[in-house]
C-alpha positions as CSV (number, residue, x, y, z in Angstrom):
1,Q,113.1,82.2,103.4
2,V,111.4,83.6,100.3
3,Q,113.4,85.0,97.2
4,L,112.4,86.9,95.1
5,V,113.9,88.0,91.8
6,E,112.2,91.4,89.3
7,S,112.3,91.3,85.4
8,G,111.2,93.6,82.6
9,G,112.2,97.5,83.5
10,G,113.6,99.4,81.1
11,L,113.3,102.6,79.4
12,V,109.6,103.3,77.6
13,Q,107.9,106.5,76.0
14,A,105.4,107.6,77.4
15,G,102.1,106.3,76.4
16,G,104.3,103.0,75.9
17,S,104.1,99.5,77.2
18,L,105.9,97.0,79.8
19,R,105.4,93.9,81.6
20,L,107.6,93.1,85.0
21,S,107.2,89.9,86.1
22,C,108.4,88.7,89.7
23,V,109.6,85.2,90.1
24,A,109.4,83.2,93.8
25,S,112.1,80.6,94.8
26,G,112.1,78.8,98.7
27,G,108.5,78.9,99.9
28,T,104.9,77.8,99.5
29,F,104.4,80.6,96.9
30,S,100.5,80.1,97.1
31,S,100.5,80.8,100.6
32,Y,101.5,84.5,99.8
33,A,99.7,87.2,98.9
34,M,102.0,89.1,96.7
35,G,102.5,93.1,95.7
36,W,103.9,95.5,94.1
37,F,104.9,98.6,95.2
38,R,107.1,101.6,93.7
39,Q,109.5,103.9,95.1
40,A,111.1,107.3,92.9
41,P,113.9,109.5,94.2
42,G,113.0,111.1,97.3
43,K,109.6,110.0,97.9
44,E,108.3,107.3,100.1
45,R,107.8,103.6,98.9
46,E,104.1,103.3,97.6
47,F,101.9,100.9,96.3
48,V,101.2,100.4,93.4
49,A,98.8,97.1,93.3
50,A,98.3,93.2,95.5
51,I,96.6,90.7,94.6
52,S,95.3,87.6,97.2
53,R,96.5,84.2,97.3
54,S,94.6,82.5,94.8
55,G,94.6,85.6,92.7
56,G,90.8,86.1,93.7
57,G,91.5,89.9,95.5
58,I,93.0,92.5,93.3
59,Y,94.0,96.0,95.2
60,S,95.0,98.7,92.7
61,A,95.9,102.5,93.5
62,D,94.2,104.4,92.1
63,S,97.0,106.1,90.4
64,V,96.9,103.2,87.9
65,K,93.4,101.8,88.1
66,G,92.7,101.1,84.1
67,R,96.7,101.2,82.8
68,F,98.1,98.7,85.5
69,T,97.3,95.2,85.8
70,I,98.2,92.5,88.7
71,S,98.3,89.2,88.0
72,R,100.1,85.2,89.2
73,D,100.4,82.2,88.7
74,N,100.2,80.5,91.2
75,A,101.9,77.0,88.8
76,K,104.7,78.7,88.1
77,N,106.0,80.6,91.1
78,T,105.7,84.0,89.5
79,V,103.4,87.3,89.7
80,A,103.9,90.2,86.9
81,L,102.5,94.2,86.2
82,Q,101.3,95.0,82.9
83,M,101.5,98.6,82.9
84,N,99.9,100.0,80.2
85,S,99.6,103.9,79.1
86,L,103.3,104.2,80.8
87,K,103.1,108.5,82.2
88,P,106.6,110.3,83.4
89,E,105.1,110.1,87.2
90,D,105.5,106.1,86.3
91,T,109.3,106.8,86.9
92,A,110.3,104.6,90.1
93,V,112.2,101.5,90.4
94,Y,109.3,98.8,91.3
95,Y,109.7,95.7,94.0
96,C,107.4,92.8,93.8
97,A,106.9,91.6,97.3
98,G,105.5,88.5,99.7
99,R,103.2,88.9,101.9
100,Y,103.0,85.6,104.7
101,M,98.6,85.6,104.2
102,A,97.3,88.2,104.0
103,V,97.4,90.7,101.3
104,S,98.0,94.4,103.0
105,Q,98.6,98.0,100.3
106,S,101.2,98.7,103.5
107,P,104.6,98.2,102.5
108,N,106.0,97.5,106.6
109,E,103.5,94.8,106.0
110,Y,105.4,92.5,103.6
111,E,108.4,90.5,104.9
112,Y,109.9,89.7,101.6
113,W,111.5,91.7,98.8
114,G,113.4,91.6,95.6
115,Q,116.2,93.6,94.9
116,G,113.7,96.7,92.0
117,T,113.6,96.8,88.7
118,Q,113.7,100.2,87.2
119,V,111.2,101.3,84.9
120,T,112.2,105.0,83.7
121,V,108.9,106.9,81.2
122,S,110.6,109.3,78.8
123,S,108.2,112.4,78.0
């Protein structure tokens, strides 16, 4: 059983930056593709970014391309999301998720989830 714990959320002004981190335990981290998803009030959970097991494959939603960067450190069992040029529409709870083997952009295909961290961007 894999446990995921996110950190790094908070309140930031538009145009600012935040770095989210997710630490995994309880499994072989390098066996899991990792993703970041977000959910705003009244909206469905949506894909933000994902990274393959080795880190060689990276995928981002069009809404965050050029602003957000996903990365992982398999030696430290961590995955990060660097968020720059934040906009008010980025406000949401951000979730770290793990999927055994293959990367995916669908939240339904991820087996393990963190508890989420709130990101609020003020205008």
